[in-house]
C-alpha positions as CSV (number, residue, x, y, z in Angstrom):
1,X,37.7,-53.4,-188.6
2,X,35.0,-53.8,-191.0
3,X,35.8,-55.3,-194.4
4,X,34.0,-54.1,-197.4
5,X,33.9,-55.4,-200.9
6,X,33.4,-53.0,-203.5
7,X,32.6,-54.3,-207.2
8,X,32.9,-51.0,-209.7
9,X,33.6,-51.8,-213.2
10,X,34.4,-47.7,-213.8
11,X,38.1,-47.6,-212.5
12,X,38.1,-43.6,-211.4
13,X,35.1,-43.9,-209.7
14,X,36.3,-47.7,-208.2
15,X,39.1,-45.2,-206.8
16,X,37.3,-42.6,-205.5
17,X,34.9,-44.6,-203.6
18,X,37.6,-47.2,-202.4
19,X,39.3,-43.8,-201.0
20,X,36.2,-42.2,-199.1
21,X,35.7,-45.7,-197.6
22,X,38.7,-46.3,-196.5
23,X,38.8,-43.2,-195.0
24,X,36.1,-44.1,-192.5
25,X,38.9,-47.0,-190.9
26,X,37.4,-49.8,-193.0
27,X,39.2,-52.4,-195.0
28,X,38.2,-52.0,-198.5
29,X,39.0,-54.3,-201.3
30,X,38.2,-53.3,-204.8
31,X,37.2,-55.2,-207.8
32,X,36.8,-53.8,-211.5
33,X,34.7,-57.1,-212.6
34,X,32.1,-59.6,-211.2
35,X,34.1,-62.6,-212.4
36,X,37.3,-61.2,-210.5
37,X,34.8,-60.7,-207.6
38,X,33.0,-63.8,-207.8
39,X,36.3,-65.6,-206.7
40,X,36.1,-63.6,-203.5
41,X,32.9,-64.6,-202.2
42,X,34.3,-67.4,-200.1
43,X,36.1,-64.9,-198.1
44,X,33.0,-63.7,-196.7
45,X,33.7,-59.9,-195.8
46,X,31.6,-57.7,-193.9
47,X,29.2,-56.2,-196.7
48,X,29.5,-55.9,-200.2
49,X,28.9,-53.0,-202.7
50,X,27.9,-54.1,-206.2
51,X,27.3,-52.3,-209.4
52,X,24.6,-54.0,-211.3
53,X,25.9,-53.1,-214.6
54,X,29.5,-54.9,-215.1
55,X,31.1,-56.9,-217.7
56,X,30.6,-60.8,-218.0
57,X,29.1,-61.6,-214.5
58,X,26.7,-58.8,-213.9
59,X,25.5,-57.3,-210.5
60,X,22.5,-59.8,-210.2
61,X,24.3,-62.7,-210.7
62,X,26.9,-62.1,-208.1
63,X,24.7,-61.4,-205.6
64,X,22.8,-64.7,-205.9
65,X,25.7,-66.5,-205.5
66,X,26.8,-64.6,-202.8
67,X,23.6,-64.9,-200.6
68,X,23.6,-68.6,-202.0
69,X,26.8,-68.9,-199.4
70,X,25.4,-66.1,-196.7
71,X,21.8,-65.0,-197.1
72,X,22.0,-62.3,-194.3
73,X,25.2,-60.6,-195.5
74,X,24.3,-56.9,-195.8
75,X,24.9,-55.7,-199.6
76,X,23.9,-52.6,-201.3
77,X,23.5,-52.3,-205.3
78,X,24.5,-49.1,-207.4
79,X,23.4,-48.6,-211.0
80,X,23.4,-45.7,-213.6
81,X,20.1,-46.8,-214.0
82,X,17.4,-45.1,-211.6
83,X,15.0,-47.2,-212.7
84,X,12.2,-48.7,-210.3
85,X,12.5,-52.2,-211.9
86,X,16.2,-52.3,-210.4
87,X,15.3,-51.4,-206.9
88,X,12.3,-54.0,-206.7
89,X,14.5,-57.0,-208.7
90,X,17.5,-56.3,-206.4
91,X,15.2,-56.5,-203.5
92,X,14.0,-59.7,-204.1
93,X,17.7,-60.9,-204.6
94,X,18.3,-59.7,-201.0
95,X,19.9,-56.4,-201.1
96,X,20.0,-53.7,-198.4
97,X,19.8,-50.6,-199.9
98,X,19.7,-49.1,-203.7
99,X,21.8,-46.2,-205.0
100,X,21.5,-44.5,-208.8
101,X,24.2,-42.9,-210.4
102,X,24.8,-39.6,-210.1
103,X,25.3,-39.7,-206.0
104,X,27.9,-37.9,-203.5
105,X,30.5,-40.5,-202.4
106,X,29.7,-39.4,-199.0
107,X,26.3,-40.3,-199.2
108,X,27.7,-43.9,-199.5
109,X,29.7,-43.7,-196.6
110,X,26.7,-42.8,-194.7
111,X,24.5,-45.4,-196.1
112,X,27.3,-48.0,-195.6
113,X,27.6,-46.9,-191.5
114,X,24.0,-47.2,-191.3
115,X,23.8,-50.6,-192.5
116,X,26.7,-51.8,-191.0
117,X,25.3,-50.6,-187.5
118,X,21.9,-52.2,-188.3
119,X,23.5,-55.7,-189.1
120,X,26.2,-56.2,-186.5
121,X,25.2,-53.3,-183.9
122,X,27.0,-49.6,-183.3
123,X,30.5,-51.4,-182.3
124,X,29.8,-54.4,-184.7
125,X,32.4,-56.9,-184.0
126,X,34.1,-55.3,-181.1
127,X,30.8,-55.1,-179.4
128,X,32.1,-55.7,-175.7
129,X,30.7,-59.2,-173.9
130,X,27.5,-59.1,-172.1
131,X,26.0,-56.6,-175.2
132,X,24.5,-59.4,-177.1
133,X,22.0,-60.5,-174.4
134,X,19.3,-58.3,-175.8
135,X,15.7,-59.8,-175.7
136,X,14.1,-62.5,-177.5
137,X,10.8,-61.6,-178.9
138,X,7.8,-64.3,-179.2
139,X,6.2,-64.2,-182.2
140,X,4.3,-67.5,-181.7
141,X,5.0,-70.0,-183.3
142,X,8.2,-68.0,-184.0
143,X,11.0,-67.1,-181.7
144,X,13.2,-63.8,-182.6
145,X,16.6,-63.6,-180.8
146,X,17.8,-59.3,-181.3
147,X,21.2,-60.2,-180.2
148,X,22.0,-63.0,-182.6
149,X,20.1,-61.8,-184.9
150,X,18.2,-64.9,-185.8
151,X,14.4,-66.4,-185.9
152,X,13.7,-69.8,-185.1
153,X,10.4,-71.6,-186.2
154,X,8.4,-73.3,-183.0
155,X,10.5,-76.8,-183.6
156,X,14.0,-75.0,-183.1
157,X,14.5,-74.9,-186.8
158,X,16.2,-71.7,-187.9
159,X,15.0,-69.8,-190.9
160,X,16.8,-67.6,-192.8
161,X,16.5,-64.1,-193.3
162,X,18.4,-61.3,-195.2
163,X,19.6,-58.3,-193.1
164,X,17.1,-56.1,-194.7
165,X,13.9,-58.8,-193.8
166,X,14.8,-59.7,-190.1
167,X,14.9,-55.2,-189.8
168,X,11.6,-55.4,-191.0
169,X,10.3,-57.9,-189.2
170,X,12.2,-56.6,-185.7
171,X,10.2,-52.8,-186.7
172,X,7.3,-54.4,-187.0
173,X,7.6,-56.4,-183.8
174,X,8.6,-53.7,-181.7
175,X,5.6,-52.1,-183.0
176,X,3.4,-54.9,-182.3
177,X,-0.5,-53.6,-182.3
178,X,-0.1,-50.5,-184.4
179,X,-0.8,-49.5,-187.5
180,X,2.0,-48.2,-189.3
181,X,2.1,-46.3,-192.9
182,X,4.1,-47.4,-195.7
183,X,6.0,-44.2,-195.0
184,X,6.4,-44.7,-191.1
185,X,8.1,-48.6,-191.9
186,X,10.3,-46.8,-194.7
187,X,11.9,-44.6,-192.7
188,X,12.2,-46.8,-190.1
189,X,14.2,-49.5,-191.9
190,X,15.7,-47.3,-194.8
191,X,16.1,-44.4,-192.6
192,X,15.1,-41.1,-193.6
193,X,17.6,-40.5,-196.3
194,X,16.1,-43.3,-198.5
195,X,14.3,-41.8,-201.4
196,X,13.3,-44.6,-203.3
197,X,9.5,-45.5,-203.5
198,X,7.2,-46.9,-200.6
199,X,6.6,-50.4,-202.9
200,X,9.7,-51.8,-201.8
201,X,7.8,-52.0,-198.1
202,X,5.3,-54.1,-199.9
203,X,7.6,-56.2,-201.8
204,X,9.9,-57.0,-198.6
205,X,6.3,-58.1,-197.2
206,X,5.8,-60.4,-199.2
207,X,9.0,-61.9,-198.7
208,X,8.7,-61.9,-195.4
209,X,5.2,-63.9,-195.2
210,X,6.6,-66.5,-197.8
211,X,9.2,-67.2,-195.4
212,X,7.0,-66.6,-192.3
213,X,3.9,-68.2,-193.2
214,X,2.5,-68.2,-189.8
215,X,3.5,-64.4,-188.9
216,X,0.9,-62.4,-187.6
217,X,1.0,-59.3,-190.3
218,X,-2.1,-58.0,-191.4
219,X,-2.5,-55.5,-194.3
220,X,-4.7,-52.4,-193.7
221,X,-5.7,-51.7,-197.0
222,X,-5.0,-48.0,-198.0
223,X,-2.5,-47.4,-195.2
224,X,0.0,-49.8,-194.5
225,X,0.5,-53.0,-191.9
226,X,-0.1,-53.8,-188.7
227,X,1.5,-56.7,-186.6
228,X,-1.1,-58.7,-184.0
229,X,-0.4,-58.9,-180.3
230,X,0.2,-62.2,-179.2
């Protein structure tokens, strides 16, 4: 059973979203303010859902502290402000998805399920033994372990990537040699139901290049990106 922590200061909406998430069989703990949620960071749930505008400690600060504790822990931002800046800042901080209010609770459930599947596999923690024996991809000088969702450098040192950064790297690796439009990457990594700007692709690529400076990922100007085959 996945554990989801929801931080939403609107009490009625908090209750509605909690009920929808629990109807999926997930264990949900809800918070009405950032200070209370901050005290639960060490409990390390499987996923956080965070409102940006919170009394006291806002969602941005809360996500910084969550990612400092667990860089690859998936998180979804929700906000009443449908502004590109919120999407970009959230991505910079390591959020994996963004939803602008108002939205249908069912849509949050769908996005949560898809994010859990991407982060932990279809069966998550109940995945049978042997299912983790997915291939290791070589992207010299880096090695990508699909099963462990881990990346190591040439000297064996682990490189910390967020869940979304790993998804993007894996997508490029699986399509090595192909020129990919931003819209293709957006659909492949964020899903067909993501309606945000394709600028999030450029922002995530920039973060990936910063963490993996020797990654052979080319920009095809005016079109998209291509991972050079090793």
